[in-house]
N, CA and C atoms as an extended XYZ file, in Angstrom:
261
Properties=species:S:1:pos:R:3:atomname:S:1:resname:S:1:resid:I:1 pbc="F F F"
N       -73.740       61.099       29.630 N   MET     1
C       -72.680       60.445       28.552 CA  MET     1
C       -71.283       59.764       29.359 C   MET     1
N       -70.976       58.515       29.158 N   PHE     2
C       -69.868       57.899       30.010 CA  PHE     2
C       -68.800       58.079       28.696 C   PHE     2
N       -67.268       58.859       29.561 N   LEU     3
C       -66.510       58.942       28.991 CA  LEU     3
C       -65.354       58.376       29.632 C   LEU     3
N       -65.030       57.488       29.106 N   PRO     4
C       -63.549       56.520       29.704 CA  PRO     4
C       -62.361       57.502       30.023 C   PRO     4
N       -61.672       57.279       31.076 N   ASN     5
C       -60.876       57.656       31.739 CA  ASN     5
C       -59.626       57.006       31.295 C   ASN     5
N       -59.300       57.528       30.066 N   ARG     6
C       -57.782       56.795       29.180 CA  ARG     6
C       -56.936       56.358       30.147 C   ARG     6
N       -56.123       57.913       30.931 N   GLU     7
C       -55.138       57.733       31.763 CA  GLU     7
C       -55.337       56.503       33.113 C   GLU     7
N       -56.664       56.507       33.488 N   GLY     8
C       -56.614       55.924       34.680 CA  GLY     8
C       -56.772       54.441       34.157 C   GLY     8
N       -57.342       54.394       32.985 N   THR     9
C       -57.538       52.684       32.781 CA  THR     9
C       -56.180       52.420       31.970 C   THR     9
N       -55.399       53.130       31.467 N   ASP    10
C       -53.996       52.629       31.149 CA  ASP    10
C       -53.511       52.283       32.257 C   ASP    10
N       -53.382       53.204       33.624 N   ARG    11
C       -52.576       52.843       34.573 CA  ARG    11
C       -52.869       51.398       35.394 C   ARG    11
N       -54.404       51.246       35.535 N   ILE    12
C       -54.794       49.925       35.715 CA  ILE    12
C       -54.514       48.683       35.162 C   ILE    12
N       -54.420       48.856       33.798 N   MET    13
C       -54.348       47.581       32.968 CA  MET    13
C       -52.674       47.636       33.003 C   MET    13
N       -51.967       48.361       33.225 N   ASP    14
C       -50.285       48.324       33.058 CA  ASP    14
C       -50.462       47.419       34.384 C   ASP    14
N       -50.985       47.786       35.599 N   LYS    15
C       -50.632       46.938       36.708 CA  LYS    15
C       -50.933       45.587       36.865 C   LYS    15
N       -52.309       45.069       35.964 N   ILE    16
C       -52.665       44.144       35.842 CA  ILE    16
C       -51.911       43.028       34.975 C   ILE    16
N       -51.179       43.713       33.832 N   ARG    17
C       -50.471       43.152       33.366 CA  ARG    17
C       -48.723       42.834       33.736 C   ARG    17
N       -48.696       43.526       34.595 N   ARG    18
C       -47.679       43.557       35.113 CA  ARG    18
C       -47.324       42.430       36.488 C   ARG    18
N       -48.717       42.244       36.830 N   GLY    19
C       -49.094       41.364       37.937 CA  GLY    19
C       -48.723       42.100       39.351 C   GLY    19
N       -49.249       43.304       39.189 N   VAL    20
C       -49.118       44.207       40.453 CA  VAL    20
C       -50.888       44.456       40.830 C   VAL    20
N       -50.530       44.265       42.275 N   PRO    21
C       -51.868       44.354       42.986 CA  PRO    21
C       -52.742       45.743       42.535 C   PRO    21
N       -54.073       45.671       42.287 N   CYS    22
C       -54.564       47.084       41.791 CA  CYS    22
C       -56.256       46.863       42.481 C   CYS    22
N       -56.468       48.040       42.804 N   TYR    23
C       -57.899       48.311       43.396 CA  TYR    23
C       -58.484       49.457       42.644 C   TYR    23
N       -59.601       49.464       42.133 N   PHE    24
C       -60.509       50.438       41.353 CA  PHE    24
C       -62.141       50.171       41.836 C   PHE    24
N       -62.847       51.410       41.259 N   GLU    25
C       -64.202       51.317       41.488 CA  GLU    25
C       -65.173       51.352       40.133 C   GLU    25
N       -66.154       51.296       40.414 N   ASN    26
C       -67.242       51.323       39.886 CA  ASN    26
C       -68.383       52.093       40.717 C   ASN    26
N       -68.522       53.399       40.678 N   PRO    27
C       -69.469       54.100       41.350 CA  PRO    27
C       -70.643       54.079       41.317 C   PRO    27
N       -70.897       54.037       39.627 N   THR    28
C       -72.254       53.797       39.288 CA  THR    28
C       -72.909       52.700       39.975 C   THR    28
N       -71.971       51.443       39.724 N   ALA    29
C       -72.626       50.277       40.362 CA  ALA    29
C       -72.320       50.379       42.034 C   ALA    29
N       -71.569       50.703       42.387 N   GLY    30
C       -71.174       50.774       43.885 CA  GLY    30
C       -70.652       49.547       44.487 C   GLY    30
N       -69.587       49.085       43.429 N   ILE    31
C       -68.550       48.116       44.100 CA  ILE    31
C       -67.392       48.521       43.617 C   ILE    31
N       -66.574       48.220       44.767 N   ALA    32
C       -64.926       48.310       44.336 CA  ALA    32
C       -64.412       46.999       43.747 C   ALA    32
N       -62.963       46.910       43.103 N   ILE    33
C       -62.506       45.820       42.395 CA  ILE    33
C       -61.348       45.819       42.859 C   ILE    33
N       -61.077       44.341       43.318 N   LYS    34
C       -59.745       44.109       43.975 CA  LYS    34
C       -58.982       43.312       42.637 C   LYS    34
N       -57.856       43.374       42.360 N   TYR    35
C       -57.209       42.176       41.586 CA  TYR    35
C       -55.737       42.180       42.421 C   TYR    35
N       -55.139       40.705       42.746 N   VAL    36
C       -54.337       40.631       43.917 CA  VAL    36
C       -53.592       39.336       43.242 C   VAL    36
N       -52.854       39.388       42.330 N   PRO    37
C       -52.045       38.081       42.046 CA  PRO    37
C       -51.642       37.355       42.713 C   PRO    37
N       -51.379       35.924       42.314 N   PRO    38
C       -51.517       35.318       40.996 CA  PRO    38
C       -53.101       34.794       40.432 C   PRO    38
N       -54.342       35.260       41.157 N   ASP    39
C       -55.195       34.752       40.727 CA  ASP    39
C       -55.972       36.106       39.756 C   ASP    39
N       -55.689       35.683       38.455 N   ASP    40
C       -55.623       36.651       37.207 CA  ASP    40
C       -56.892       36.161       36.436 C   ASP    40
N       -57.768       35.019       37.143 N   LEU    41
C       -58.894       34.633       36.104 CA  LEU    41
C       -60.157       35.462       37.060 C   LEU    41
N       -60.244       35.699       38.196 N   GLU    42
C       -60.900       36.160       38.700 CA  GLU    42
C       -60.480       37.642       39.528 C   GLU    42
N       -61.590       38.592       39.893 N   PHE    43
C       -61.222       39.366       40.792 CA  PHE    43
C       -62.008       39.238       41.957 C   PHE    43
N       -62.004       40.197       42.970 N   TYR    44
C       -63.001       40.383       44.235 CA  TYR    44
C       -63.741       41.624       44.278 C   TYR    44
N       -64.951       41.469       44.571 N   ALA    45
C       -65.654       42.633       44.374 CA  ALA    45
C       -66.232       42.877       45.730 C   ALA    45
N       -66.279       44.138       46.350 N   LYS    46
C       -66.994       44.564       47.327 CA  LYS    46
C       -68.180       45.683       47.410 C   LYS    46
N       -68.946       45.284       47.326 N   PRO    47
C       -70.074       45.952       47.283 CA  PRO    47
C       -70.277       47.381       48.616 C   PRO    47
N       -71.217       48.465       48.255 N   LYS    48
C       -71.390       49.531       49.342 CA  LYS    48
C       -72.003       48.523       50.143 C   LYS    48
N       -72.808       47.832       50.256 N   VAL    49
C       -73.522       47.336       51.007 CA  VAL    49
C       -73.402       45.525       51.040 C   VAL    49
N       -72.802       44.915       51.808 N   GLY    50
C       -72.624       43.374       51.569 CA  GLY    50
C       -71.412       42.918       51.838 C   GLY    50
N       -71.046       41.874       51.609 N   LYS    51
C       -69.791       41.047       51.729 CA  LYS    51
C       -68.973       41.185       50.385 C   LYS    51
N       -67.485       41.031       50.859 N   GLU    52
C       -66.687       40.513       49.449 CA  GLU    52
C       -67.102       39.567       48.831 C   GLU    52
N       -66.794       39.383       47.178 N   TYR    53
C       -67.164       37.909       46.962 CA  TYR    53
C       -66.308       38.048       45.723 C   TYR    53
N       -65.822       36.902       45.002 N   ARG    54
C       -65.010       36.903       43.679 CA  ARG    54
C       -66.260       37.023       42.777 C   ARG    54
N       -65.531       37.775       41.424 N   ILE    55
C       -66.025       38.063       40.402 CA  ILE    55
C       -65.476       37.672       39.070 C   ILE    55
N       -65.795       37.504       38.187 N   ASN    56
C       -64.979       37.242       36.927 CA  ASN    56
C       -64.712       38.647       36.250 C   ASN    56
N       -63.408       38.375       35.660 N   ARG    57
C       -63.176       39.689       34.913 CA  ARG    57
C       -63.760       40.094       33.965 C   ARG    57
N       -64.904       39.650       33.678 N   ARG    58
C       -65.387       39.562       32.067 CA  ARG    58
C       -66.650       40.348       32.587 C   ARG    58
N       -67.147       40.363       33.939 N   ASN    59
C       -68.273       40.681       34.195 CA  ASN    59
C       -68.501       42.529       33.978 C   ASN    59
N       -70.050       42.495       33.548 N   LYS    60
C       -69.911       43.970       32.941 CA  LYS    60
C       -69.435       45.118       34.023 C   LYS    60
N       -69.575       44.737       35.133 N   ALA    61
C       -69.225       45.724       36.485 CA  ALA    61
C       -67.865       46.070       36.586 C   ALA    61
N       -67.149       44.742       36.159 N   VAL    62
C       -65.479       44.938       36.293 CA  VAL    62
C       -65.333       45.526       35.173 C   VAL    62
N       -65.617       45.475       33.744 N   ILE    63
C       -65.481       45.801       32.789 CA  ILE    63
C       -65.618       47.470       33.058 C   ILE    63
N       -66.669       48.014       33.051 N   ALA    64
C       -67.110       49.262       33.473 CA  ALA    64
C       -65.900       50.045       34.339 C   ALA    64
N       -65.704       49.356       35.847 N   ALA    65
C       -64.951       50.160       36.354 CA  ALA    65
C       -63.782       49.921       35.793 C   ALA    65
N       -63.219       49.429       35.040 N   TYR    66
C       -61.892       49.359       34.190 CA  TYR    66
C       -61.642       50.313       33.303 C   TYR    66
N       -63.095       50.690       32.666 N   LEU    67
C       -62.940       51.896       31.845 CA  LEU    67
C       -62.941       53.185       32.218 C   LEU    67
N       -63.858       53.258       33.694 N   GLU    68
C       -63.764       54.486       34.445 CA  GLU    68
C       -62.714       55.068       34.634 C   GLU    68
N       -61.691       53.794       35.102 N   GLY    69
C       -60.250       54.141       35.438 CA  GLY    69
C       -60.204       54.852       36.750 C   GLY    69
N       -60.981       54.685       37.910 N   HIS    70
C       -61.370       55.170       38.955 CA  HIS    70
C       -60.467       54.473       40.060 C   HIS    70
N       -59.023       54.645       39.899 N   GLU    71
C       -58.340       53.556       40.833 CA  GLU    71
C       -58.314       54.202       42.626 C   GLU    71
N       -58.391       53.228       43.109 N   ILE    72
C       -58.397       53.447       44.716 CA  ILE    72
C       -57.415       52.374       45.442 C   ILE    72
N       -56.957       53.072       46.864 N   THR    73
C       -55.916       52.342       47.146 CA  THR    73
C       -56.681       51.313       48.250 C   THR    73
N       -55.736       50.348       48.623 N   ALA    74
C       -55.726       49.185       49.176 CA  ALA    74
C       -56.909       49.575       50.183 C   ALA    74
N       -56.349       50.541       51.134 N   GLU    75
C       -57.058       50.886       52.513 CA  GLU    75
C       -58.763       51.097       52.171 C   GLU    75
N       -58.708       52.185       50.648 N   GLU    76
C       -60.191       52.403       50.102 CA  GLU    76
C       -60.952       51.199       50.314 C   GLU    76
N       -60.225       50.539       49.610 N   TYR    77
C       -60.868       49.192       49.361 CA  TYR    77
C       -61.870       48.407       50.461 C   TYR    77
N       -60.399       48.285       51.569 N   ASP    78
C       -61.027       47.466       52.833 CA  ASP    78
C       -61.980       48.431       53.664 C   ASP    78
N       -62.037       49.564       53.532 N   ASN    79
C       -62.963       50.338       54.289 CA  ASN    79
C       -64.225       50.605       53.255 C   ASN    79
N       -64.278       50.206       51.946 N   TYR    80
C       -65.537       50.344       50.941 CA  TYR    80
C       -66.731       50.421       51.436 C   TYR    80
N       -67.030       49.328       52.027 N   ASN    81
C       -68.444       49.490       52.305 CA  ASN    81
C       -68.636       49.882       54.568 C   ASN    81
N       -68.074       50.410       54.710 N   GLN    82
C       -68.005       50.914       56.159 CA  GLN    82
C       -68.057       52.432       55.782 C   GLN    82
N       -67.788       52.914       54.373 N   SER    83
C       -68.053       54.508       54.504 CA  SER    83
C       -69.742       54.863       54.585 C   SER    83
N       -70.418       54.069       54.842 N   ARG    84
C       -72.206       54.281       54.666 CA  ARG    84
C       -72.261       55.171       55.964 C   ARG    84
N       -73.047       56.117       55.971 N   PRO    85
C       -73.554       56.655       57.134 CA  PRO    85
C       -74.374       55.714       58.050 C   PRO    85
N       -73.879       55.618       59.242 N   GLY    86
C       -74.210       55.020       60.502 CA  GLY    86
C       -73.801       53.782       60.801 C   GLY    86
N       -72.333       53.564       60.101 N   ILE    87
C       -71.626       52.322       60.392 CA  ILE    87
C       -70.342       52.789       61.296 C   ILE    87
């Protein structure tokens, strides 16, 4: 059963509202999400396998990551798909 991380969700939303860059992940979907203002209509996603791409903020994976509230650092985002064994 999925339980939202209220504290993490609130922290992420606060950063987005204030226009502060933030990074968070959806481990279930295997993607990290990046929000870097002023582009507040779309975020960026980086899968464990593949290249970074733009993703709409209303995408189910973004919403799930936001609700999970698992914030990561910019460095973790940058290295997200390099953490696989054999790379």
